[in-house]
C-alpha positions as CSV (number, residue, x, y, z in Angstrom):
1,M,19.3,-161.1,100.4
2,I,16.5,-159.6,101.7
3,P,15.4,-160.8,104.8
4,M,12.3,-159.8,105.5
5,K,8.2,-160.8,105.9
6,R,6.7,-156.6,105.0
7,L,7.6,-154.2,102.6
8,I,6.3,-151.0,101.7
9,I,7.5,-149.8,98.9
10,D,7.7,-145.7,97.8
11,G,6.0,-146.9,94.0
12,Y,6.9,-144.5,92.0
13,N,10.1,-143.9,93.7
14,L,10.8,-147.4,92.9
15,A,9.4,-147.0,89.6
16,H,12.3,-143.8,88.6
17,C,14.8,-145.9,89.8
18,L,14.4,-148.4,86.8
19,G,16.1,-145.3,84.6
20,H,13.1,-145.6,82.1
21,P,11.4,-141.7,81.6
22,L,7.8,-142.4,82.8
23,S,5.0,-140.3,80.8
24,S,1.2,-141.0,80.1
25,Q,2.3,-143.7,77.5
26,T,4.1,-145.8,79.3
27,L,3.0,-145.3,83.4
28,E,0.4,-147.5,83.1
29,R,2.7,-150.7,81.4
30,T,5.7,-149.6,83.8
31,R,3.3,-149.9,86.8
32,K,2.1,-153.4,86.1
33,S,5.4,-155.0,84.8
34,L,6.9,-153.6,88.3
35,E,3.7,-154.9,90.2
36,Q,3.6,-158.3,88.7
37,K,7.7,-159.0,89.4
38,L,6.4,-157.9,93.1
39,G,3.7,-160.3,93.3
40,A,6.2,-162.8,92.2
41,Y,8.6,-162.4,94.5
42,A,6.7,-161.8,98.1
43,T,4.7,-165.2,96.8
44,A,8.0,-166.6,96.5
45,K,9.9,-164.7,99.4
46,K,6.2,-165.6,101.6
47,A,6.4,-162.0,102.2
48,E,3.9,-159.0,102.0
49,I,4.9,-156.0,99.9
50,T,2.3,-153.0,99.8
51,V,3.1,-150.9,97.1
52,V,2.2,-146.7,97.6
53,Y,1.5,-144.6,95.0
54,D,0.9,-141.3,94.3
55,G,-3.0,-141.5,93.5
56,R,-3.0,-137.4,91.9
57,G,-6.5,-136.6,92.3
58,V,-8.1,-139.7,91.3
59,L,-9.9,-141.3,94.7
60,G,-7.9,-143.3,96.8
61,S,-7.9,-146.8,96.1
62,C,-7.0,-150.3,97.3
63,E,-6.1,-153.3,95.5
64,K,-5.0,-156.7,96.8
65,H,-3.1,-159.0,95.0
66,G,-1.7,-162.0,97.4
67,P,0.5,-160.7,99.1
68,L,0.9,-157.3,97.0
69,H,-1.2,-155.0,97.9
70,I,-1.6,-151.9,96.2
71,I,-3.1,-148.1,97.0
72,F,-3.2,-145.1,95.7
73,T,-3.3,-142.2,97.4
74,P,-6.6,-140.0,97.9
75,E,-6.3,-136.7,96.4
76,G,-4.6,-134.0,99.3
77,E,-2.1,-137.0,100.8
78,S,0.7,-137.8,98.9
79,A,2.2,-141.3,99.0
80,D,5.2,-139.9,101.9
81,E,2.1,-139.0,104.1
82,R,0.7,-142.9,103.4
83,I,4.0,-144.3,103.9
84,K,4.9,-142.9,107.4
85,S,1.0,-143.3,108.4
86,L,2.1,-147.3,107.9
87,I,5.5,-146.9,109.7
88,D,3.2,-145.6,112.5
89,A,0.1,-148.3,112.4
90,A,2.6,-151.2,112.2
91,R,2.3,-153.3,115.3
92,S,5.5,-154.7,114.4
93,R,8.6,-153.2,113.6
94,N,9.6,-156.4,111.7
95,L,9.5,-154.2,108.6
96,T,11.4,-152.7,105.6
97,V,10.9,-149.4,103.8
98,V,12.0,-149.2,100.2
99,S,12.6,-145.9,98.9
100,S,15.4,-143.5,97.6
101,D,14.3,-140.8,99.5
102,H,15.8,-138.9,102.5
103,S,13.0,-138.0,104.4
104,I,11.4,-141.3,104.1
105,R,14.3,-143.6,105.4
106,N,15.3,-140.9,107.9
107,Y,11.3,-141.5,109.6
108,A,12.0,-145.4,109.3
109,R,14.8,-145.1,110.5
110,V,13.5,-142.5,114.0
111,S,10.3,-144.7,114.1
112,G,13.0,-148.5,114.5
113,V,12.2,-150.1,110.8
114,A,14.6,-151.1,108.6
115,S,15.0,-149.2,105.0
116,L,16.6,-149.9,101.7
117,S,17.4,-147.1,98.6
118,C,15.4,-148.2,95.4
119,Q,18.9,-149.1,94.0
120,D,19.6,-151.1,97.1
121,F,16.9,-153.0,96.7
122,L,17.1,-153.5,93.4
123,S,21.0,-155.2,93.5
124,S,18.6,-156.8,96.1
125,F,16.2,-158.3,94.0
126,L,18.6,-159.5,90.9
127,M,20.2,-161.6,93.7
128,D,17.4,-162.9,94.7
129,T,15.9,-163.9,92.1
130,G,19.3,-165.9,90.3
131,K,20.5,-162.8,89.3
132,S,24.4,-162.3,88.4
133,S,25.1,-158.6,91.6
134,S,28.2,-157.2,92.9
135,T,26.5,-155.3,95.5
136,S,24.7,-157.4,98.6
137,A,22.4,-155.2,100.4
138,Q,20.8,-155.5,103.4
139,P,18.0,-153.2,105.0
140,T,19.8,-150.7,107.2
141,R,18.5,-149.3,110.7
142,H,21.2,-146.2,110.7
143,D,23.1,-144.5,108.6
144,V,20.6,-142.7,106.0
145,H,22.0,-140.2,104.5
146,K,25.0,-142.9,103.5
147,K,25.5,-143.0,99.7
148,S,24.5,-145.3,97.8
149,A,26.3,-146.9,94.6
150,P,24.7,-146.6,91.8
151,L,23.4,-149.5,89.8
152,S,26.0,-151.0,87.5
153,E,24.7,-150.7,83.8
154,Q,25.0,-154.6,83.5
155,E,22.9,-154.8,86.8
156,L,20.8,-151.2,85.5
157,Q,20.3,-153.5,81.8
158,E,19.4,-156.6,83.7
159,W,17.1,-155.0,85.6
160,K,15.5,-153.8,82.6
161,N,15.1,-156.8,81.2
162,L,13.5,-158.8,84.2
163,F,11.2,-155.9,83.7
164,G,11.1,-156.0,79.9
165,M,11.8,-152.8,79.8
166,D,14.5,-152.9,77.1
167,S,16.2,-149.4,75.8
């Protein structure tokens, strides 16, 4: 189980971790499916989730759907930069950052914030939603360079099924 009340998620990083190629044709559908599942998860767990995407030239925008906040960074600001500023602005350290980017996870660690790799989050997400999973991930405040075990084919397929991305 993931025992936190607030998550900041590197959106495209998590989407890439699903193993499904992102293209201009699948990007919107993948994003919406991801947001729908994360919103349901946030509601069920009484957690607040902020998903940060690189805006790639569009005006920065924020959307709020209940406990799910969606941020598209403006041109000139990366999702990584925004995530770091959100960590800096956090009033409480009861926060977990989800990213497979080592520099973001290290920044979180140095700031006293827990972090999970995207694969560890996906494994925990499957456990928390009642799906079978062989790993139990907990946020860590140390050892950010430790390699995560990759998802098994079964776990990856369960995640794809959960998001309606059957191959």
